C-alpha positions as CSV (number, residue, x, y, z in Angstrom):
1,M,67.0,88.6,101.1
2,D,70.1,89.2,99.1
3,C,73.5,87.4,99.0
4,A,74.9,89.7,101.8
5,E,72.0,88.6,104.0
6,R,72.7,85.0,103.1
7,S,76.3,85.5,104.2
8,R,75.2,87.1,107.4
9,L,72.9,84.3,108.3
10,N,75.8,81.9,107.8
11,A,78.4,84.0,109.5
12,G,80.4,82.5,112.3
13,V,79.2,78.9,111.6
14,R,81.7,76.4,110.4
15,S,79.9,73.5,108.7
16,P,80.5,70.0,109.9
17,T,81.3,69.2,106.3
18,Q,84.3,71.4,106.3
19,R,87.6,70.0,107.5
20,D,90.0,71.8,109.9
21,L,93.2,71.8,107.9
22,Q,96.6,73.3,108.6
23,V,99.3,74.7,106.2
24,D,101.1,71.3,106.5
25,D,98.0,69.5,105.2
26,I,97.8,71.7,102.2
27,A,101.5,71.3,101.5
28,A,101.2,67.6,101.5
29,I,98.3,67.7,99.0
30,V,100.3,70.0,96.7
31,R,103.3,67.8,97.0
32,D,101.2,64.7,96.2
33,G,99.3,66.3,93.3
34,L,101.8,68.6,91.7
35,G,105.2,67.6,93.1
36,A,105.6,71.2,94.2
37,A,106.4,73.0,97.5
38,L,104.7,76.0,99.1
39,T,105.8,79.5,99.9
40,G,102.5,80.1,101.7
41,A,98.9,79.2,102.0
42,A,95.7,80.6,103.6
43,E,92.1,79.4,103.8
44,L,89.5,81.2,101.7
45,S,86.2,82.2,103.2
46,G,82.7,82.3,101.7
47,G,82.0,78.5,101.3
48,G,79.8,76.3,103.4
49,F,80.5,72.8,102.2
50,A,84.2,72.0,101.3
51,T,87.4,73.5,102.7
52,V,89.1,75.8,100.2
53,W,92.6,77.2,100.4
54,R,94.8,79.5,98.2
55,A,98.4,78.2,98.0
56,S,101.5,79.9,96.6
57,L,104.0,77.6,95.0
58,T,107.8,77.9,94.8
59,D,107.5,78.0,91.0
60,G,105.6,81.3,91.2
61,R,102.1,79.9,90.6
62,D,99.0,80.4,92.9
63,V,96.6,77.5,93.0
64,V,93.4,76.6,94.7
65,V,93.1,73.5,96.9
66,K,89.6,72.3,97.6
67,V,89.1,69.4,100.1
68,G,85.9,67.6,100.4
69,P,84.1,66.6,103.7
70,P,85.6,64.2,106.2
71,P,84.7,60.6,105.6
72,R,82.2,60.4,108.5
73,A,80.4,63.7,107.8
74,R,76.7,63.2,107.1
75,L,75.7,64.6,103.7
76,L,72.5,65.1,101.7
77,G,71.7,62.4,99.2
78,Y,72.7,64.3,96.1
79,E,76.1,65.4,97.6
80,R,77.9,62.2,97.0
81,G,81.1,62.5,94.8
82,L,81.1,66.3,94.6
83,V,84.8,66.7,94.3
84,A,84.9,64.5,91.2
85,A,81.7,66.3,89.9
86,E,83.4,69.7,90.1
87,A,86.5,68.5,88.2
88,A,84.2,67.1,85.5
89,Y,82.2,70.3,85.2
90,F,85.3,72.4,84.8
91,R,86.6,70.1,82.1
92,L,83.2,70.2,80.3
93,V,82.9,74.0,80.1
94,G,86.5,75.2,79.9
95,E,86.2,76.4,76.3
96,R,82.9,78.2,76.9
97,A,83.3,80.1,80.2
98,P,86.2,81.4,82.4
99,V,86.5,78.4,84.8
100,P,89.5,77.1,86.7
101,A,91.7,74.5,85.0
102,V,92.0,71.2,86.8
103,L,95.7,70.5,87.7
104,A,95.3,67.4,89.9
105,E,92.6,65.5,91.7
106,R,92.0,62.6,94.1
107,D,88.8,61.2,95.6
108,D,88.6,63.9,98.3
109,W,90.6,66.9,96.9
110,L,91.1,69.0,93.8
111,I,93.8,71.4,92.8
112,T,92.9,74.1,90.2
113,T,94.4,77.2,88.8
114,F,93.7,80.4,90.8
115,L,91.4,82.9,88.9
116,P,91.8,86.7,89.4
117,G,89.1,88.9,90.7
118,R,86.7,89.1,93.6
119,T,83.3,87.7,94.1
120,L,80.2,89.7,93.0
121,T,79.1,89.8,96.7
122,E,82.0,92.3,97.1
123,V,81.1,94.4,94.0
124,T,78.7,97.2,95.1
125,D,78.8,99.5,92.1
126,P,76.1,98.6,89.5
127,A,78.3,100.2,86.8
128,E,80.7,97.3,87.4
129,A,78.3,94.5,88.6
130,D,75.7,94.9,85.8
131,P,78.0,94.2,82.9
132,V,79.4,91.2,84.7
133,R,75.9,89.8,85.2
134,S,75.2,90.3,81.5
135,Q,78.5,88.5,80.6
136,L,77.5,85.7,83.1
137,G,74.2,85.3,81.2
138,A,76.0,85.0,77.9
139,A,78.5,82.5,79.4
140,V,75.7,80.4,80.9
141,A,73.9,80.4,77.5
142,R,77.0,78.9,75.9
143,I,77.3,76.3,78.6
144,H,73.7,75.3,78.1
145,E,74.5,74.2,74.5
146,I,76.2,71.1,76.1
147,T,73.8,68.2,76.2
148,G,74.0,65.4,78.8
149,P,73.3,61.7,78.6
150,R,70.3,61.8,80.8
151,F,68.3,64.2,83.0
152,G,69.3,64.9,86.6
153,Y,72.5,64.2,88.4
154,T,75.4,61.9,87.3
155,G,76.3,58.7,89.1
156,D,73.8,56.9,91.3
157,R,72.1,60.2,92.3
158,P,68.6,61.2,91.4
159,S,68.0,61.1,87.6
160,G,65.6,60.0,85.0
161,A,65.0,59.4,81.3
162,D,62.9,62.6,81.1
163,W,62.9,65.8,83.0
164,P,59.6,65.3,85.0
165,T,60.9,62.0,86.2
166,A,64.2,63.4,87.2
167,F,62.8,66.4,88.9
168,A,60.4,64.3,91.0
169,A,63.3,62.1,92.0
170,M,65.3,65.2,93.1
171,I,62.3,66.5,95.1
172,D,61.7,63.1,96.7
173,D,65.4,62.8,97.6
174,L,65.3,66.1,99.4
175,R,62.1,65.2,101.3
176,A,63.9,62.1,102.5
177,D,66.9,64.1,103.6
178,A,64.6,66.4,105.6
179,A,62.9,63.4,107.2
180,A,66.3,61.8,108.1
181,W,67.4,65.1,109.7
182,D,64.1,65.8,111.4
183,V,63.6,69.0,109.5
184,P,60.0,70.2,109.4
185,L,58.7,71.2,106.0
186,P,55.5,73.0,104.9
187,R,53.0,70.8,103.2
188,L,54.2,70.3,99.6
189,G,51.4,68.0,98.4
190,A,51.5,66.8,94.8
191,L,53.4,69.4,92.7
192,D,51.9,70.2,89.3
193,T,54.9,69.3,87.1
194,A,53.1,68.9,83.8
195,A,54.8,71.9,82.4
196,L,58.2,70.2,82.7
197,A,57.3,67.8,79.9
198,E,58.1,70.7,77.5
199,V,61.8,70.2,78.3
200,R,63.2,67.6,75.8
201,R,67.0,68.2,76.0
202,P,69.1,67.7,79.1
203,A,71.2,70.9,79.1
204,L,74.2,71.1,81.3
205,L,73.3,73.3,84.4
206,H,75.6,74.9,87.0
207,F,72.7,75.3,89.5
208,D,74.6,77.4,92.1
209,L,75.1,80.8,90.3
210,W,74.7,83.1,93.3
211,D,77.0,86.0,93.5
212,G,79.5,84.2,95.7
213,N,80.4,81.9,92.9
214,V,81.0,84.6,90.2
215,L,84.3,86.4,90.0
216,A,84.8,89.8,88.5
217,S,87.6,92.3,87.9
218,G,86.2,95.7,87.4
219,D,83.3,95.3,84.9
220,R,84.7,92.0,83.4
221,L,83.7,88.5,84.3
222,T,86.8,86.6,85.3
223,G,85.5,83.3,86.7
224,L,82.7,80.9,87.5
225,V,83.5,78.5,90.3
226,D,81.9,75.8,92.4
227,G,80.5,73.7,89.7
228,E,80.2,70.5,91.8
229,R,76.5,70.7,92.0
230,H,75.9,70.6,88.3
231,L,73.2,68.5,86.7
232,Y,71.4,68.1,83.4
233,G,67.9,69.5,82.8
234,D,65.9,72.6,82.0
235,P,68.0,75.7,81.2
236,L,65.5,77.8,83.1
237,L,66.7,76.2,86.4
238,D,69.9,78.3,86.1
239,L,67.8,81.5,86.1
240,V,66.9,81.1,89.8
241,S,70.2,81.5,91.6
242,P,71.4,84.6,89.8
243,A,68.4,86.4,91.3
244,L,68.7,84.6,94.6
245,F,65.7,85.0,96.9
246,R,63.9,87.0,94.2
247,R,61.8,86.2,91.1
248,I,63.8,87.0,87.9
249,E,60.7,86.9,85.8
250,D,59.4,90.0,87.7
251,E,62.6,91.8,86.8
252,P,62.7,92.1,83.0
253,D,65.6,94.5,83.1
254,H,67.8,92.2,85.2
255,P,71.3,92.4,83.6
256,F,71.5,88.5,83.5
257,L,68.6,88.5,81.1
258,R,70.5,90.9,78.7
259,G,73.1,88.2,78.3
260,Y,70.6,85.4,78.4
261,P,67.4,86.6,76.6
262,V,64.5,84.2,77.0
263,D,60.7,84.3,76.7
264,L,59.4,84.2,80.2
265,N,55.8,83.2,79.3
266,D,53.2,81.7,81.6
267,A,54.7,78.1,81.2
268,A,58.2,79.4,81.9
269,R,57.0,81.2,85.0
270,H,55.4,78.0,86.3
271,R,58.6,76.1,85.8
272,L,60.6,78.8,87.6
273,T,58.2,78.6,90.6
274,L,58.9,74.8,90.7
275,Y,62.6,75.5,90.6
276,R,62.5,78.0,93.5
277,I,60.5,75.4,95.4
278,H,63.3,72.9,94.7
279,L,66.1,75.4,95.8
280,Y,64.3,76.5,99.0
281,L,63.5,72.9,99.9
282,L,67.2,72.0,99.4
283,M,68.3,75.0,101.5
284,V,65.8,74.1,104.3
285,A,66.8,70.5,104.3
286,E,70.6,71.1,104.4
287,G,70.5,73.4,107.4
288,P,71.4,70.8,110.2
289,S,74.0,69.2,108.0
290,R,75.8,72.6,107.9
291,G,75.4,73.1,111.7
292,L,72.5,75.5,111.3
293,P,69.7,74.4,113.6
294,V,66.0,74.1,112.9
295,G,64.3,77.2,114.4
296,S,67.1,79.5,113.4
297,D,66.4,82.8,111.6
298,R,67.8,81.2,108.5
299,H,65.4,78.2,108.8
300,A,62.4,80.4,109.4
301,H,63.2,82.7,106.5
302,L,63.7,79.9,104.0
303,T,60.6,78.1,105.2
304,R,58.6,81.3,104.6
305,L,60.1,81.7,101.1
306,L,59.2,78.0,100.4
307,T,55.7,78.4,101.6
308,E,55.2,81.5,99.4
309,E,56.3,79.7,96.3
310,I,54.1,76.6,97.1
311,D,51.2,79.0,97.4
312,R,52.0,80.7,94.0
313,L,52.0,77.3,92.4
């Protein structure tokens, strides 16, 4: 299933984590954060967690206003503090990749610069898309040079002194989320995570590099957005979402790998399987929190993908 199929399965469903806002709400945020007034504003589509608007200011600038979930929205365990996490990610990588600049932030909203371009989900010509994917790989390689203070997430979210510990905590946290939301899971058993001990440095990871979070203008990469789910760990984890719902190790000519050359040996393939299990587990567990019921086409498809990766392991 490609990203267009992901969008189709989510179409028409507004997540309970997304606020219903009006232009006056955006105007108040911009006035508070920037001391500026609007000439216009419109909500942007494509997301499924926060509410995102483009706002035009009287001083001629266009900005993006991103507002986190309402206070009473039920979230997954790792989703605490994501507005602040996104601001932190943009500040960390601003000199290594084209990301928005943070203009103002509060606990539940963020204002950034508006980046030009359209998402890769809208780019259908490989002559344009493939160079962008290669540039994305090179940008991600630069970002991975940043080393974090520990493995896993920041704050009080799942983490650990080493990667196997952090990864196990992340899996356990998602299992707990699934149980809390009454989401059935295929039998995971004890995952063979011995290969994760090879990872000794907690590299900064974006995690959510699917086409909807990559901006392009022609054949040029112009932006990388939605960094709120970043964590620290194995760089290979960031090779899963650029080939969403596929196995990048089976595609040696994938353009991302031209920008990010890596030896995909047997140990690396094992780790990639673990990381797809993590991603599919997350996507299965998050369904009800996004208003997508158990038993839907999306749930069935993701459960099938998860089961296939468990069997491969």
